HTML snippet that shows the backbone in 3Dmol.js (N, CA, C, O; Angstrom):
<script src="https://3Dmol.org/build/3Dmol-min.js"></script>
<div id="view" style="width:600px;height:400px;position:relative"></div>
<script>
const pdb = `
ATOM      1  N   MET A   1     -19.882 -16.225  19.951  1.00  0.00           N
ATOM      2  CA  MET A   1     -19.246 -15.212  20.026  1.00  0.00           C
ATOM      3  C   MET A   1     -18.651 -14.881  18.493  1.00  0.00           C
ATOM      4  O   MET A   1     -18.074 -15.736  17.821  1.00  0.00           O
ATOM      5  N   LYS A   2     -18.857 -13.653  18.097  1.00  0.00           N
ATOM      6  CA  LYS A   2     -18.399 -13.304  16.786  1.00  0.00           C
ATOM      7  C   LYS A   2     -17.298 -12.580  16.699  1.00  0.00           C
ATOM      8  O   LYS A   2     -17.155 -11.560  17.373  1.00  0.00           O
ATOM      9  N   GLU A   3     -16.327 -13.055  15.796  1.00  0.00           N
ATOM     10  CA  GLU A   3     -14.999 -12.357  15.725  1.00  0.00           C
ATOM     11  C   GLU A   3     -14.715 -11.380  14.433  1.00  0.00           C
ATOM     12  O   GLU A   3     -14.977 -11.754  13.290  1.00  0.00           O
ATOM     13  N   LEU A   4     -14.202 -10.205  14.701  1.00  0.00           N
ATOM     14  CA  LEU A   4     -14.085  -9.475  13.444  1.00  0.00           C
ATOM     15  C   LEU A   4     -12.603  -9.380  13.168  1.00  0.00           C
ATOM     16  O   LEU A   4     -11.850  -9.177  14.120  1.00  0.00           O
ATOM     17  N   CYS A   5     -12.120  -9.510  11.946  1.00  0.00           N
ATOM     18  CA  CYS A   5     -10.767  -9.452  11.606  1.00  0.00           C
ATOM     19  C   CYS A   5     -10.592  -8.226  10.743  1.00  0.00           C
ATOM     20  O   CYS A   5     -11.376  -8.010   9.819  1.00  0.00           O
ATOM     21  N   GLY A   6      -9.584  -7.419  11.017  1.00  0.00           N
ATOM     22  CA  GLY A   6      -9.225  -6.248  10.274  1.00  0.00           C
ATOM     23  C   GLY A   6      -7.845  -6.442   9.492  1.00  0.00           C
ATOM     24  O   GLY A   6      -6.986  -7.209   9.926  1.00  0.00           O
ATOM     25  N   THR A   7      -7.693  -5.774   8.422  1.00  0.00           N
ATOM     26  CA  THR A   7      -6.400  -5.874   7.855  1.00  0.00           C
ATOM     27  C   THR A   7      -5.750  -4.572   7.847  1.00  0.00           C
ATOM     28  O   THR A   7      -6.445  -3.565   7.710  1.00  0.00           O
ATOM     29  N   VAL A   8      -4.353  -4.478   7.995  1.00  0.00           N
ATOM     30  CA  VAL A   8      -3.643  -3.309   7.979  1.00  0.00           C
ATOM     31  C   VAL A   8      -2.789  -3.207   6.864  1.00  0.00           C
ATOM     32  O   VAL A   8      -1.975  -4.081   6.566  1.00  0.00           O
ATOM     33  N   THR A   9      -2.961  -2.137   6.228  1.00  0.00           N
ATOM     34  CA  THR A   9      -2.104  -1.897   5.108  1.00  0.00           C
ATOM     35  C   THR A   9      -0.954  -0.999   5.283  1.00  0.00           C
ATOM     36  O   THR A   9      -1.100   0.168   5.645  1.00  0.00           O
ATOM     37  N   HIS A  10       0.148  -1.510   5.039  1.00  0.00           N
ATOM     38  CA  HIS A  10       1.519  -0.606   5.403  1.00  0.00           C
ATOM     39  C   HIS A  10       2.085  -0.359   3.924  1.00  0.00           C
ATOM     40  O   HIS A  10       2.355  -1.259   3.129  1.00  0.00           O
ATOM     41  N   VAL A  11       2.214   0.968   3.701  1.00  0.00           N
ATOM     42  CA  VAL A  11       2.664   1.419   2.338  1.00  0.00           C
ATOM     43  C   VAL A  11       4.148   1.972   2.780  1.00  0.00           C
ATOM     44  O   VAL A  11       4.367   2.642   3.790  1.00  0.00           O
ATOM     45  N   GLU A  12       4.997   1.603   1.934  1.00  0.00           N
ATOM     46  CA  GLU A  12       6.310   2.236   2.204  1.00  0.00           C
ATOM     47  C   GLU A  12       6.546   3.417   1.202  1.00  0.00           C
ATOM     48  O   GLU A  12       6.537   3.225  -0.014  1.00  0.00           O
ATOM     49  N   GLU A  13       6.733   4.500   1.698  1.00  0.00           N
ATOM     50  CA  GLU A  13       6.812   5.792   0.849  1.00  0.00           C
ATOM     51  C   GLU A  13       8.240   5.931   0.527  1.00  0.00           C
ATOM     52  O   GLU A  13       9.079   6.191   1.390  1.00  0.00           O
ATOM     53  N   GLU A  14       8.554   5.732  -0.899  1.00  0.00           N
ATOM     54  CA  GLU A  14       9.804   6.008  -1.295  1.00  0.00           C
ATOM     55  C   GLU A  14       9.943   7.370  -2.284  1.00  0.00           C
ATOM     56  O   GLU A  14       8.989   7.839  -2.905  1.00  0.00           O
ATOM     57  N   ALA A  15      11.156   7.852  -2.307  1.00  0.00           N
ATOM     58  CA  ALA A  15      11.317   9.096  -2.857  1.00  0.00           C
ATOM     59  C   ALA A  15      12.704   9.223  -3.334  1.00  0.00           C
ATOM     60  O   ALA A  15      13.641   8.934  -2.589  1.00  0.00           O
ATOM     61  N   PRO A  16      12.902   9.683  -4.660  1.00  0.00           N
ATOM     62  CA  PRO A  16      14.225  10.106  -5.111  1.00  0.00           C
ATOM     63  C   PRO A  16      14.754  11.483  -4.667  1.00  0.00           C
ATOM     64  O   PRO A  16      13.944  12.410  -4.639  1.00  0.00           O
ATOM     65  N   PHE A  17      15.801  11.665  -4.380  1.00  0.00           N
ATOM     66  CA  PHE A  17      16.345  12.858  -4.004  1.00  0.00           C
ATOM     67  C   PHE A  17      17.670  13.002  -4.950  1.00  0.00           C
ATOM     68  O   PHE A  17      18.498  12.107  -5.120  1.00  0.00           O
ATOM     69  N   ILE A  18      17.709  14.389  -5.570  1.00  0.00           N
ATOM     70  CA  ILE A  18      18.817  14.555  -6.572  1.00  0.00           C
ATOM     71  C   ILE A  18      19.742  15.636  -5.734  1.00  0.00           C
ATOM     72  O   ILE A  18      19.176  16.662  -5.357  1.00  0.00           O
ATOM     73  N   ILE A  19      20.913  15.481  -5.475  1.00  0.00           N
ATOM     74  CA  ILE A  19      21.711  16.437  -4.754  1.00  0.00           C
ATOM     75  C   ILE A  19      22.952  16.585  -5.621  1.00  0.00           C
ATOM     76  O   ILE A  19      23.270  15.814  -6.527  1.00  0.00           O
ATOM     77  N   ASN A  20      23.677  17.776  -5.193  1.00  0.00           N
ATOM     78  CA  ASN A  20      25.034  17.819  -6.037  1.00  0.00           C
ATOM     79  C   ASN A  20      25.892  16.708  -5.581  1.00  0.00           C
ATOM     80  O   ASN A  20      25.591  15.986  -4.630  1.00  0.00           O
ATOM     81  N   TYR A  21      26.892  16.597  -6.233  1.00  0.00           N
ATOM     82  CA  TYR A  21      27.884  15.229  -6.204  1.00  0.00           C
ATOM     83  C   TYR A  21      28.732  15.499  -4.967  1.00  0.00           C
ATOM     84  O   TYR A  21      29.295  16.578  -4.781  1.00  0.00           O
ATOM     85  N   ARG A  22      28.791  14.512  -4.168  1.00  0.00           N
ATOM     86  CA  ARG A  22      29.752  14.458  -2.999  1.00  0.00           C
ATOM     87  C   ARG A  22      30.088  12.982  -2.942  1.00  0.00           C
ATOM     88  O   ARG A  22      29.352  12.089  -3.363  1.00  0.00           O
ATOM     89  N   THR A  23      31.348  12.808  -2.343  1.00  0.00           N
ATOM     90  CA  THR A  23      31.894  11.514  -2.217  1.00  0.00           C
ATOM     91  C   THR A  23      31.676  10.921  -0.959  1.00  0.00           C
ATOM     92  O   THR A  23      32.073   9.788  -0.683  1.00  0.00           O
ATOM     93  N   ASP A  24      31.015  11.703  -0.138  1.00  0.00           N
ATOM     94  CA  ASP A  24      30.995  11.211   1.452  1.00  0.00           C
ATOM     95  C   ASP A  24      29.493  10.649   1.834  1.00  0.00           C
ATOM     96  O   ASP A  24      29.233  10.298   2.984  1.00  0.00           O
ATOM     97  N   ILE A  25      28.610  10.599   0.853  1.00  0.00           N
ATOM     98  CA  ILE A  25      27.178  10.172   1.005  1.00  0.00           C
ATOM     99  C   ILE A  25      27.109   8.550   1.031  1.00  0.00           C
ATOM    100  O   ILE A  25      27.533   7.937   0.052  1.00  0.00           O
ATOM    101  N   THR A  26      26.657   7.956   1.980  1.00  0.00           N
ATOM    102  CA  THR A  26      26.440   6.506   2.027  1.00  0.00           C
ATOM    103  C   THR A  26      25.195   6.082   2.313  1.00  0.00           C
ATOM    104  O   THR A  26      24.377   6.982   2.506  1.00  0.00           O
ATOM    105  N   THR A  27      24.790   4.901   2.401  1.00  0.00           N
ATOM    106  CA  THR A  27      23.510   4.527   2.864  1.00  0.00           C
ATOM    107  C   THR A  27      23.376   4.450   4.471  1.00  0.00           C
ATOM    108  O   THR A  27      22.370   3.943   4.967  1.00  0.00           O
ATOM    109  N   THR A  28      24.353   4.937   5.219  1.00  0.00           N
ATOM    110  CA  THR A  28      24.341   5.066   6.663  1.00  0.00           C
ATOM    111  C   THR A  28      23.728   6.330   6.971  1.00  0.00           C
ATOM    112  O   THR A  28      23.344   6.505   8.128  1.00  0.00           O
ATOM    113  N   HIS A  29      23.561   7.325   6.033  1.00  0.00           N
ATOM    114  CA  HIS A  29      23.080   8.637   6.376  1.00  0.00           C
ATOM    115  C   HIS A  29      21.454   8.652   6.167  1.00  0.00           C
ATOM    116  O   HIS A  29      20.812   7.832   5.512  1.00  0.00           O
ATOM    117  N   VAL A  30      20.989   9.682   6.818  1.00  0.00           N
ATOM    118  CA  VAL A  30      19.465   9.907   6.693  1.00  0.00           C
ATOM    119  C   VAL A  30      19.286  11.255   6.106  1.00  0.00           C
ATOM    120  O   VAL A  30      20.218  12.056   6.172  1.00  0.00           O
ATOM    121  N   ILE A  31      18.181  11.569   5.544  1.00  0.00           N
ATOM    122  CA  ILE A  31      17.859  12.894   5.067  1.00  0.00           C
ATOM    123  C   ILE A  31      16.456  13.463   5.805  1.00  0.00           C
ATOM    124  O   ILE A  31      15.412  12.812   5.841  1.00  0.00           O
ATOM    125  N   LEU A  32      16.617  14.689   6.335  1.00  0.00           N
ATOM    126  CA  LEU A  32      15.455  15.365   7.014  1.00  0.00           C
ATOM    127  C   LEU A  32      15.018  16.435   5.871  1.00  0.00           C
ATOM    128  O   LEU A  32      15.706  17.371   5.464  1.00  0.00           O
ATOM    129  N   TYR A  33      13.676  16.063   5.440  1.00  0.00           N
ATOM    130  CA  TYR A  33      13.040  16.870   4.565  1.00  0.00           C
ATOM    131  C   TYR A  33      11.777  17.170   4.791  1.00  0.00           C
ATOM    132  O   TYR A  33      10.996  16.224   4.689  1.00  0.00           O
ATOM    133  N   LYS A  34      11.304  18.282   5.090  1.00  0.00           N
ATOM    134  CA  LYS A  34       9.994  18.938   5.553  1.00  0.00           C
ATOM    135  C   LYS A  34       9.463  18.140   6.639  1.00  0.00           C
ATOM    136  O   LYS A  34       8.303  17.738   6.547  1.00  0.00           O
ATOM    137  N   GLY A  35      10.214  17.838   7.735  1.00  0.00           N
ATOM    138  CA  GLY A  35      10.012  17.283   9.023  1.00  0.00           C
ATOM    139  C   GLY A  35       9.891  15.673   8.998  1.00  0.00           C
ATOM    140  O   GLY A  35       9.476  15.042   9.969  1.00  0.00           O
ATOM    141  N   ASN A  36      10.261  15.127   7.894  1.00  0.00           N
ATOM    142  CA  ASN A  36      10.224  13.786   7.630  1.00  0.00           C
ATOM    143  C   ASN A  36      11.594  13.259   7.483  1.00  0.00           C
ATOM    144  O   ASN A  36      12.444  13.909   6.874  1.00  0.00           O
ATOM    145  N   LEU A  37      11.868  12.018   8.056  1.00  0.00           N
ATOM    146  CA  LEU A  37      13.226  11.462   8.014  1.00  0.00           C
ATOM    147  C   LEU A  37      13.088  10.343   6.897  1.00  0.00           C
ATOM    148  O   LEU A  37      12.096   9.620   6.811  1.00  0.00           O
ATOM    149  N   TYR A  38      14.091  10.279   6.123  1.00  0.00           N
ATOM    150  CA  TYR A  38      14.245   9.343   4.860  1.00  0.00           C
ATOM    151  C   TYR A  38      15.608   8.608   5.085  1.00  0.00           C
ATOM    152  O   TYR A  38      16.662   9.220   5.261  1.00  0.00           O
ATOM    153  N   GLU A  39      15.506   7.330   5.064  1.00  0.00           N
ATOM    154  CA  GLU A  39      16.844   6.454   4.968  1.00  0.00           C
ATOM    155  C   GLU A  39      17.270   6.344   3.533  1.00  0.00           C
ATOM    156  O   GLU A  39      16.384   6.225   2.687  1.00  0.00           O
ATOM    157  N   ILE A  40      18.511   6.371   3.173  1.00  0.00           N
ATOM    158  CA  ILE A  40      19.110   6.147   1.860  1.00  0.00           C
ATOM    159  C   ILE A  40      19.144   4.623   1.690  1.00  0.00           C
ATOM    160  O   ILE A  40      19.720   3.885   2.489  1.00  0.00           O
ATOM    161  N   ILE A  41      18.525   4.219   0.658  1.00  0.00           N
ATOM    162  CA  ILE A  41      18.508   2.791   0.376  1.00  0.00           C
ATOM    163  C   ILE A  41      19.596   2.474  -0.759  1.00  0.00           C
ATOM    164  O   ILE A  41      20.211   1.410  -0.695  1.00  0.00           O
ATOM    165  N   ARG A  42      19.849   3.405  -1.820  1.00  0.00           N
ATOM    166  CA  ARG A  42      20.807   3.344  -2.730  1.00  0.00           C
ATOM    167  C   ARG A  42      21.437   4.696  -3.090  1.00  0.00           C
ATOM    168  O   ARG A  42      20.696   5.673  -2.987  1.00  0.00           O
ATOM    169  N   VAL A  43      22.634   4.880  -3.476  1.00  0.00           N
ATOM    170  CA  VAL A  43      23.207   6.027  -4.011  1.00  0.00           C
ATOM    171  C   VAL A  43      23.451   5.632  -5.440  1.00  0.00           C
ATOM    172  O   VAL A  43      24.155   4.643  -5.642  1.00  0.00           O
ATOM    173  N   ASP A  44      22.889   6.373  -6.569  1.00  0.00           N
ATOM    174  CA  ASP A  44      23.030   6.322  -7.821  1.00  0.00           C
ATOM    175  C   ASP A  44      24.011   7.296  -8.418  1.00  0.00           C
ATOM    176  O   ASP A  44      23.728   8.486  -8.278  1.00  0.00           O
ATOM    177  N   VAL A  45      25.133   6.983  -9.070  1.00  0.00           N
ATOM    178  CA  VAL A  45      25.890   8.005  -9.684  1.00  0.00           C
ATOM    179  C   VAL A  45      25.620   7.600 -11.274  1.00  0.00           C
ATOM    180  O   VAL A  45      25.986   6.544 -11.790  1.00  0.00           O
ATOM    181  N   PHE A  46      24.962   8.576 -11.879  1.00  0.00           N
ATOM    182  CA  PHE A  46      24.496   8.411 -13.347  1.00  0.00           C
ATOM    183  C   PHE A  46      25.654   8.257 -14.152  1.00  0.00           C
ATOM    184  O   PHE A  46      26.336   9.257 -14.374  1.00  0.00           O
ATOM    185  N   GLU A  47      26.028   6.996 -14.692  1.00  0.00           N
ATOM    186  CA  GLU A  47      27.141   6.883 -15.755  1.00  0.00           C
ATOM    187  C   GLU A  47      28.546   7.439 -15.335  1.00  0.00           C
ATOM    188  O   GLU A  47      29.403   7.782 -16.150  1.00  0.00           O
ATOM    189  N   GLY A  48      28.686   7.487 -13.985  1.00  0.00           N
ATOM    190  CA  GLY A  48      30.017   8.012 -13.470  1.00  0.00           C
ATOM    191  C   GLY A  48      30.188   9.520 -13.683  1.00  0.00           C
ATOM    192  O   GLY A  48      31.308  10.011 -13.543  1.00  0.00           O
ATOM    193  N   TYR A  49      29.115  10.295 -14.023  1.00  0.00           N
ATOM    194  CA  TYR A  49      29.378  11.776 -14.007  1.00  0.00           C
ATOM    195  C   TYR A  49      29.464  12.254 -12.650  1.00  0.00           C
ATOM    196  O   TYR A  49      28.777  11.773 -11.749  1.00  0.00           O
ATOM    197  N   LYS A  50      30.263  13.157 -12.487  1.00  0.00           N
ATOM    198  CA  LYS A  50      30.372  13.775 -11.137  1.00  0.00           C
ATOM    199  C   LYS A  50      29.878  15.116 -10.899  1.00  0.00           C
ATOM    200  O   LYS A  50      30.567  15.981 -10.358  1.00  0.00           O
ATOM    201  N   SER A  51      28.532  15.321 -11.350  1.00  0.00           N
ATOM    202  CA  SER A  51      27.795  16.531 -11.298  1.00  0.00           C
ATOM    203  C   SER A  51      26.686  16.480 -10.299  1.00  0.00           C
ATOM    204  O   SER A  51      26.375  17.439  -9.593  1.00  0.00           O
ATOM    205  N   ASP A  52      26.085  15.270 -10.276  1.00  0.00           N
ATOM    206  CA  ASP A  52      24.939  15.119  -9.141  1.00  0.00           C
ATOM    207  C   ASP A  52      24.781  13.760  -8.771  1.00  0.00           C
ATOM    208  O   ASP A  52      25.265  12.891  -9.498  1.00  0.00           O
ATOM    209  N   LEU A  53      24.134  13.444  -7.678  1.00  0.00           N
ATOM    210  CA  LEU A  53      23.725  11.936  -7.083  1.00  0.00           C
ATOM    211  C   LEU A  53      22.254  11.861  -7.130  1.00  0.00           C
ATOM    212  O   LEU A  53      21.579  12.833  -6.793  1.00  0.00           O
ATOM    213  N   THR A  54      21.770  10.859  -7.492  1.00  0.00           N
ATOM    214  CA  THR A  54      20.398  10.523  -7.191  1.00  0.00           C
ATOM    215  C   THR A  54      20.325   9.501  -6.017  1.00  0.00           C
ATOM    216  O   THR A  54      20.834   8.384  -6.099  1.00  0.00           O
ATOM    217  N   LEU A  55      19.702   9.926  -4.989  1.00  0.00           N
ATOM    218  CA  LEU A  55      19.566   9.152  -3.785  1.00  0.00           C
ATOM    219  C   LEU A  55      18.150   8.379  -3.769  1.00  0.00           C
ATOM    220  O   LEU A  55      17.122   9.048  -3.880  1.00  0.00           O
ATOM    221  N   CYS A  56      18.089   7.070  -3.640  1.00  0.00           N
ATOM    222  CA  CYS A  56      16.891   6.261  -3.668  1.00  0.00           C
ATOM    223  C   CYS A  56      16.586   6.215  -2.133  1.00  0.00           C
ATOM    224  O   CYS A  56      17.403   5.671  -1.390  1.00  0.00           O
ATOM    225  N   CYS A  57      15.427   6.772  -1.628  1.00  0.00           N
ATOM    226  CA  CYS A  57      15.187   6.839  -0.260  1.00  0.00           C
ATOM    227  C   CYS A  57      13.921   6.271   0.208  1.00  0.00           C
ATOM    228  O   CYS A  57      13.022   6.129  -0.620  1.00  0.00           O
ATOM    229  N   ARG A  58      13.722   5.911   1.482  1.00  0.00           N
ATOM    230  CA  ARG A  58      12.512   5.310   1.956  1.00  0.00           C
ATOM    231  C   ARG A  58      12.200   6.196   3.280  1.00  0.00           C
ATOM    232  O   ARG A  58      13.108   6.538   4.037  1.00  0.00           O
ATOM    233  N   ARG A  59      10.950   6.510   3.480  1.00  0.00           N
ATOM    234  CA  ARG A  59      10.577   7.371   4.641  1.00  0.00           C
ATOM    235  C   ARG A  59      10.540   6.453   5.694  1.00  0.00           C
ATOM    236  O   ARG A  59      10.070   5.317   5.627  1.00  0.00           O
ATOM    237  N   ILE A  60      11.124   7.059   6.809  1.00  0.00           N
ATOM    238  CA  ILE A  60      11.170   6.389   8.275  1.00  0.00           C
ATOM    239  C   ILE A  60       9.956   6.745   9.085  1.00  0.00           C
ATOM    240  O   ILE A  60       9.614   7.920   9.220  1.00  0.00           O
ATOM    241  N   GLU A  61       9.300   5.741   9.626  1.00  0.00           N
ATOM    242  CA  GLU A  61       8.070   6.162  10.455  1.00  0.00           C
ATOM    243  C   GLU A  61       8.460   6.325  11.667  1.00  0.00           C
ATOM    244  O   GLU A  61       7.654   6.666  12.533  1.00  0.00           O
TER     245      GLU A  61
END
`;
const viewer = $3Dmol.createViewer("view");
viewer.addModel(pdb, "pdb");
viewer.setStyle({}, {cartoon: {color: "spectrum"}});
viewer.zoomTo();
viewer.render();
</script>
């Protein structure tokens, strides 16, 4: 008997989102963008400026 083995490639899609500054955004929130859900991995405040936030996100399958 001949066995065939396949490989599965899993690619995590990460995306940065830049939003207006807010104090209530945490990694427990999710983002809905164009029908896709993204979990927030990290909230970056650029050098402490309070004008915007960069959210490092990963797409939820």
